[in-house]
C-alpha positions in Angstrom: -23.0 23.2 -21.8 -20.0 21.7 -23.5 -18.1 21.7 -20.2 -20.9 19.7 -18.6 -20.8 17.1 -21.3 -17.0 16.8 -20.9 -17.5 16.3 -17.2 -20.1 13.6 -17.7 -17.8 11.8 -20.2 -15.0 11.8 -17.7 -17.1 10.5 -14.9 -18.4 7.7 -17.2 -14.8 6.9 -18.2 -13.7 6.7 -14.6 -16.6 4.3 -13.7 -15.7 2.1 -16.6 -12.1 2.0 -15.5 -13.1 1.0 -12.0 -15.5 -1.7 -13.3 -12.8 -3.3 -15.4 -10.6 -5.5 -13.3 -8.3 -6.8 -16.0 -4.6 -6.0 -15.9 -3.3 -3.1 -17.8 -0.6 -3.7 -20.4 2.1 -1.0 -20.0 1.6 0.0 -23.6 -2.1 1.0 -23.0 -1.4 3.5 -20.3 -1.6 6.9 -21.9 -0.7 10.3 -20.6 -4.3 11.4 -20.7 -5.4 8.5 -18.5 -2.8 9.4 -15.9 -2.9 13.2 -16.0 -6.3 14.5 -17.0 -7.0 17.4 -14.6 -10.8 17.3 -14.9 -10.7 13.7 -13.6 -8.8 14.8 -10.5 -11.3 17.6 -9.9 -14.1 15.1 -10.1 -12.4 12.9 -7.5 -11.6 15.9 -5.3 -15.2 17.0 -5.3 -16.0 13.5 -4.0 -14.8 14.5 -0.5 -11.1 13.8 -1.1 -9.8 17.2 0.1 -8.0 16.0 3.2 -6.5 18.9 5.2 -6.1 17.4 8.6 -6.7 20.8 10.3 -4.4 22.8 8.0 -4.4 24.0 4.5 -3.5 21.3 2.0 -1.1 22.9 -0.5 -0.5 20.1 -3.0 -1.3 20.8 -6.6 -2.3 18.7 -9.6 0.7 18.5 -11.9 2.9 20.5 -9.5 6.0 19.9 -11.5 4.6 21.2 -14.8 7.2 24.1 -14.8 9.9 22.8 -12.5 10.2 19.4 -14.0 7.7 18.8 -16.7 8.7 15.2 -17.5 8.7 14.1 -13.8 5.6 12.0 -13.9 6.6 10.5 -17.3 10.0 9.5 -15.9 8.3 7.8 -12.9 5.8 6.0 -15.1 8.4 4.8 -17.6 10.7 3.5 -14.9 7.8 1.8 -13.1 6.8 0.0 -16.3 10.4 -1.2 -16.7 10.6 -2.4 -13.0 7.3 -4.1 -13.3 8.4 -6.0 -16.4 11.3 -7.4 -14.3 9.5 -8.1 -11.1 5.7 -8.4 -10.7 6.0 -8.0 -6.9 7.1 -4.3 -7.2 3.6 -2.8 -7.0 2.8 -4.8 -3.8 6.2 -3.9 -2.3 5.7 -0.2 -3.0 2.1 -0.2 -1.8 3.2 -1.6 1.6 6.1 0.9 1.7 3.8 3.8 1.0 1.3 2.6 3.6 4.1 2.5 6.3 5.3 5.9 5.3 1.9 7.6 5.3 0.6 5.9 8.4 3.5 7.3 10.5 3.4 11.1 10.7 2.2 11.4 7.1 3.5 10.9 3.5 6.9 12.5 3.9 9.4 9.8 3.1 10.5 9.6 6.7 10.7 5.8 6.4 13.7 6.3 4.0 15.7 8.6 6.2 18.8 7.7 8.1 19.1 10.6 10.6 21.3 8.8 13.0 24.5 10.5 11.8 26.4 7.3 12.6 25.0 7.2 16.2 24.1 3.5 16.8 22.1 4.5 19.9 19.8 6.6 17.7 17.4 4.1 16.0 15.7 5.1 12.8 12.3 4.4 11.4 13.4 1.6 9.1 14.8 -0.3 12.1 11.4 -0.5 13.8 10.3 -4.1 13.8 7.2 -3.5 11.6 9.5 -1.8 9.0 12.3 -4.4 8.9 10.7 -6.5 6.2 9.8 -3.5 3.9 11.0 -3.7 0.3 11.1 -1.3 -2.5 13.6 1.2 -1.2 16.0 0.3 -4.0 13.3 0.8 -6.6 12.5 4.3 -5.4 16.2 5.1 -5.4 16.4 4.1 -9.0 13.5 6.3 -9.9 15.0 9.2 -7.8 18.3 8.9 -9.7 16.6 9.4 -13.0 14.6 12.4 -11.6 17.8 13.9 -10.2 19.5 13.6 -13.6 16.6 15.3 -15.3 15.8 17.9 -12.7 18.3 18.2 -9.8 16.8 18.9 -6.4 13.3 19.4 -7.7 11.2 16.2 -7.1 10.9 15.0 -3.5 11.3 11.4 -2.4 7.8 11.6 -1.0 6.3 12.5 -4.4 8.4 9.9 -6.1 7.0 7.2 -3.8 3.4 8.5 -4.1 3.5 8.6 -7.9 5.3 5.2 -8.2 2.8 3.5 -5.9 -0.1 4.8 -8.0 1.5 3.7 -11.3 2.3 0.3 -9.8 -1.3 -0.2 -8.7 -2.4 0.6 -12.2 0.1 -1.7 -13.7 -1.1 -4.5 -11.4 -4.7 -4.1 -12.7 -5.9 -1.7 -10.0 -8.0 1.5 -10.4 -6.7 4.9 -11.4 -6.6 7.7 -9.0 -5.0 11.1 -9.4 -1.9 12.1 -7.3 -1.5 15.6 -6.2 2.1 16.6 -5.9 4.3 19.2 -4.1 5.1 17.0 -1.0 8.3 17.8 0.8 10.5 15.3 2.6 10.7 15.0 6.4 13.9 16.0 8.2 13.6 13.3 10.7 12.5 9.6 11.0 10.1 8.2 13.6 11.3 5.0 15.2 9.1 5.1 18.3 5.9 5.9 16.4 6.6 3.2 13.8 7.2 0.6 16.5 3.9 1.4 18.3 1.4 2.5 15.6 1.7 0.2 12.6 -1.2 -2.3 12.8 0.0 -5.9 13.4 -1.0 -9.2 11.8 -2.5 -10.5 15.0 -4.4 -7.3 16.1 -8.1 -7.5 16.9 -10.7 -5.5 15.1 -11.0 -2.8 17.8 -7.3 -2.0 17.7 -7.3 -2.0 13.9 -10.2 0.4 13.6 -8.8 2.6 16.4 -5.4 2.9 14.7 -7.0 3.8 11.3 -9.5 6.2 12.9 -6.6 8.2 14.4 -5.7 8.9 10.8 -9.2 9.9 9.9 -10.3 6.6 8.2 -13.9 5.4 8.6 -14.6 1.6 9.1 -15.5 1.5 5.4 -12.3 3.1 4.3 -10.4 0.8 6.6 -11.9 -2.4 5.1 -11.2 -1.0 1.7 -7.6 -0.2 2.4 -6.8 -3.5 4.0 -8.1 -5.1 0.8 -4.7 -4.1 -0.6 -3.9 -7.7 0.3 -5.4 -8.5 -3.1 -1.9 -8.3 -4.5 1.5 -9.5 -3.4 2.6 -12.2 -1.0 2.1 -12.3 2.8 5.2 -13.7 4.4 4.8 -16.9 6.4 6.6 -15.2 9.3 3.5 -13.0 9.8 1.3 -16.1 9.7 3.2 -18.7 11.6 2.5 -17.6 15.2 -1.2 -17.8 14.3 -0.6 -21.5 13.5 1.4 -22.6 16.5 1.6 -19.9 19.2 -1.2 -17.4 18.8 -0.7 -14.4 21.2 1.7 -16.5 23.2 -0.8 -19.2 24.2 1.2 -22.1 22.7 -1.9 -22.9 20.7 -3.2 -22.0 17.2 -5.7 -19.2 16.6 -9.0 -20.8 17.9 -11.0 -19.0 15.2 -9.3 -21.1 12.4 -11.1 -24.2 11.2 -9.2 -27.5 11.5 -8.9 -28.1 7.7 -7.6 -24.5 7.1 -5.1 -24.8 9.9 -3.7 -28.1 8.5 -3.5 -26.6 5.0 -1.6 -23.5 6.2 0.8 -25.6 8.3 1.6 -27.6 5.3 2.3 -24.5 3.3 4.2 -22.6 6.0 5.8 -25.2 8.2 6.8 -24.3 11.8 9.8 -22.1 10.9 11.4 -22.6 14.4 11.7 -18.9 14.9 9.9 -16.1 16.6 7.4 -14.0 14.7 7.8 -10.4 13.6 5.2 -7.7 14.1 4.0 -6.4 10.7 1.4 -4.4 8.9 -1.8 -5.5 7.1 -0.4 -4.2 3.8 0.7 -6.7 1.2 4.2 -8.0 1.3 6.6 -10.2 -0.5 9.0 -10.2 2.4 11.1 -13.4 3.2 8.8 -16.2 4.0 10.3 -19.2 5.9 8.7 -22.4 4.7 9.7 -26.0 5.0 9.9 -27.3 1.5 12.6 -29.4 -0.2 14.7 -27.5 -2.7 13.1 -24.1 -2.0 14.7 -21.2 -0.2 12.9 -19.2 2.5 13.6 -15.9 0.8 11.4 -16.9 -2.2 8.2 -18.0 -0.5 5.1 -16.5 0.9 1.4 -16.9 0.4 -1.3 -14.9 -1.4 -5.0 -15.2 -1.9 -4.6 -16.9 -5.3 -2.9 -20.1 -4.0 -4.4 -23.4 -2.9 -6.0 -21.5 0.0 -8.6 -20.1 -2.5 -9.0 -22.9 -5.0 -12.7 -22.4 -5.3 -12.3 -18.7 -6.0 -11.5 -17.5 -9.6 -8.1 -16.0 -9.6 -9.2 -13.2 -12.0 -7.2 -10.0 -11.7 -5.4 -8.6 -8.6 -8.0 -6.0 -7.8 -11.2 -7.9 -7.7 -13.4 -9.5 -5.0 -11.4 -12.6 -4.3 -9.9 -11.3 -1.1 -13.3 -10.6 0.5 -14.7 -13.8 -0.8 -12.0 -15.7 1.1 -12.9 -13.8 4.3 -16.5 -14.9 3.9 -15.3 -18.5 3.8 -13.2 -18.0 7.0 -9.9 -18.2 5.1 -8.2 -15.0 5.9 -4.4 -15.5 5.9 -3.8 -13.1 8.8 -5.8 -13.0 12.0 -6.2 -9.2 11.3 -7.7 -10.1 7.9 -10.3 -12.4 9.3 -11.1 -9.9 12.1 -13.0 -7.9 9.4 -15.7 -10.5 9.9 -15.8 -10.2 13.7 -18.4 -7.5 13.9 -21.4 -6.6 11.7 -20.2 -3.0 10.9 -17.2 -4.4 9.0 -18.7 -7.8 8.0 -21.4 -6.1 6.0 -18.8 -4.2 4.1 -16.9 -7.5 3.3 -20.2 -8.9 2.1 -20.8 -5.9 -0.1 -17.3 -6.0 -1.6 -17.5 -9.8 -2.2 -20.9 -9.6 -3.9 -19.9 -8.2 -7.2 -16.9 -8.5 -9.6 -14.9 -5.9 -7.6 -16.6 -2.7 -8.8 -17.5 -1.4 -5.4 -14.2 -2.3 -4.0 -12.2 -0.7 -6.8 -14.2 2.5 -6.5 -13.7 2.7 -2.7 -10.0 1.7 -3.0 -9.3 4.5 -5.5 -10.9 7.0 -3.1 -9.1 5.8 0.0 -5.7 5.8 -1.7 -6.2 9.4 -2.8 -7.1 10.2 0.8 -4.1 8.3 2.3 -1.7 10.0 -0.2 -2.6 13.4 1.3 -2.2 12.4 5.0 0.1 14.8 7.0 1.9 16.0 4.0 4.7 18.7 4.2 4.6 21.4 1.6 5.7 24.9 0.9 8.7 25.7 3.1 8.2 22.7 5.4 10.7 19.9 5.3 13.1 19.7 2.4 13.7 18.0 -1.0 16.3 15.3 -0.5 18.6 14.5 -3.3 19.4 11.2 -1.7 16.3 9.6 -0.1 18.3 8.1 2.8 20.1 11.3 3.8 19.0 14.8 4.8 20.4 17.7 2.8 22.6 18.6 5.8 24.4 15.2 5.7 24.2 14.2 2.0 
């Protein structure tokens, strides 16, 4: 009977966490909030056990014996990094998305397996990956983990834990991270080039790419809502304003006033566009503005593009409210309104203070973090995230 009451209390605590969109102060994040095993069991029972056709061998608190302070080290370092740069959570979330979306959450995006062979491209060199940020932050975290527990904590786990802690620091919902991932022994240039969703993709392609990873339309709409935080580089937007899909014309779905507003903010750039992902980014954003450098600018859903929407916290309904007004920054964003099956989800997420979105986002992040993981004797645990053990 007592166990049932504890379970109920934990469920209520989770719901209250998901309903509260305010930002977390780093001092309020306790060990219990991040590591309570009963909470992870509750979420796992809510259809989160993603095996992808093979047994999932991750564990909650996998490092309890091997490196008992591992998660505390990640959490402490993330709090420090966030205090220095508020874009870190968005950068790591995008990095994590790219890693998991291509052959699973195995840190393959970090790996340089070229062995100095310039004719052997690596995953980080794929066009969608060229604007990724956060590698240096994970390297800093990994250095502290190696100092405490040499050769124990994988780069894949370091990224998964840091991403979750960053989301929490940015005001997002809590979700448990199962650990025990191993690192890939190769990178995937071709797959990263072909399979990362692009900023100008239509809805059918977006849904298809996500469905190949086992995501439903609802999960896809929720995951793309990660645009709630961070900046989206103007280089991902500019072709939509001047040369949409090579037509020499702007995206015809944009209203005239929105087009003018975005052109003022982004300029023409005088450069070709880059293919990118729908995840949030603070990548270099070329913009014509006196006294401002391209490397510091981008756009988010809090700027003048959403003046009638309360800024609130990062993880609330403002992203979806903008889509209802036809003011998605990326064509891929606005495509969520192109068909009823996704538009009704946008309406649902936009209709409250973010409770439904935060609940679904926590669930889909847990699901994504388990995609295609290596465990047991598979892969390796790199000591340097960029190099395999054979070359480090």
